[in-house]
C-alpha positions in Angstrom: 56.1 -21.8 29.6 53.1 -20.1 30.9 51.1 -20.8 34.0 47.3 -21.0 33.7 45.7 -18.7 36.3 43.9 -20.5 39.0 40.0 -20.4 38.4 37.2 -20.8 40.8 35.4 -24.2 40.9 32.1 -25.4 41.8 31.9 -29.0 43.2 28.7 -30.7 43.5 28.6 -34.2 45.3 25.5 -36.4 45.8 24.5 -39.9 47.1 22.8 -41.7 44.0 20.9 -44.9 44.6 23.4 -47.5 43.2 20.2 -49.0 41.3 19.5 -45.7 39.6 23.2 -44.7 39.1 23.3 -45.6 35.4 20.1 -43.9 34.4 21.3 -41.0 36.5 24.6 -41.0 34.4 22.8 -41.1 31.2 20.5 -38.2 32.3 23.6 -36.2 33.4 25.5 -36.6 30.0 22.6 -36.3 27.7 20.4 -33.9 29.4 22.0 -32.1 32.4 25.7 -31.4 31.4 24.7 -29.5 28.1 22.5 -27.3 30.2 25.2 -26.7 32.8 27.8 -25.8 30.1 25.4 -23.1 28.8 25.4 -21.4 32.2 27.3 -18.0 31.7 30.8 -18.1 33.3 31.2 -22.1 33.4 34.1 -22.8 30.9 34.7 -26.6 31.8 32.9 -29.5 33.6 34.8 -32.6 35.1 33.3 -35.7 36.4 35.1 -37.7 39.3 34.7 -41.0 40.9 33.7 -39.9 44.6 33.9 -42.5 47.4 33.6 -40.0 50.4 31.1 -41.1 53.3 27.9 -41.4 51.8 28.9 -39.9 48.3 29.1 -41.9 45.2 28.8 -39.1 42.6 30.7 -35.9 41.9 31.2 -33.2 39.2 33.3 -30.1 39.3 32.7 -27.1 37.1 35.4 -24.5 36.4 34.3 -20.9 36.1 35.9 -18.2 34.0 36.8 -16.1 37.0 35.4 -14.9 40.5 33.2 -12.3 39.0 31.3 -15.2 37.3 30.5 -16.8 40.6 27.5 -14.6 41.2 26.8 -14.3 37.4 26.5 -18.1 37.2 24.4 -18.7 40.2 21.9 -16.1 39.5 21.3 -16.6 35.9 18.1 -18.0 34.4 20.2 -20.9 32.9 21.3 -22.1 36.5 17.7 -21.5 37.7 16.7 -24.0 35.1 19.4 -26.4 36.0 18.5 -26.4 39.5 15.0 -27.2 38.7 16.1 -30.3 36.7 17.3 -31.8 39.7 14.0 -31.8 41.4 12.8 -35.2 40.0 15.9 -36.7 41.3 15.9 -35.5 44.7 12.3 -36.7 45.0 13.5 -40.2 44.1 17.0 -41.5 44.0 19.3 -38.7 45.1 20.2 -37.8 48.7 22.8 -35.8 50.3 23.6 -33.2 47.7 26.2 -30.4 48.4 27.4 -27.8 46.3 30.6 -26.0 47.3 32.4 -23.1 45.7 36.2 -22.8 46.0 37.3 -19.3 44.9 40.7 -17.5 45.5 42.1 -16.8 48.9 44.7 -14.4 50.0 48.2 -15.5 50.3 49.0 -17.5 53.2 51.8 -16.0 55.5 54.8 -18.2 56.0 55.8 -19.2 59.4 58.8 -21.0 60.8 58.6 -23.0 63.7 61.5 -24.2 65.6 61.4 -27.0 67.9 
């Protein structure tokens, strides 16, 4: 059995007005997602139901490797994708966060005795 190496992730969360959520999801699937998948270095996309404080929408994007983080964010495709959000941010979306999860060095193991 082979283990797939861990890859960096970009997590995007937002609060979408409930009345606009269905319209937003259609836009995301038909327009936005194909453009996101054209960003160099992004290899997969996942949608997740998110019900954290103030957040009702989340997407996770898997990157090829750590070198792809800068490649992806600095690409013209990413710039275009960011601009696609602007009409939504002006009308129906708030509290957008973008987080990058990349590799961390191994954590030392400590044994605590009481």
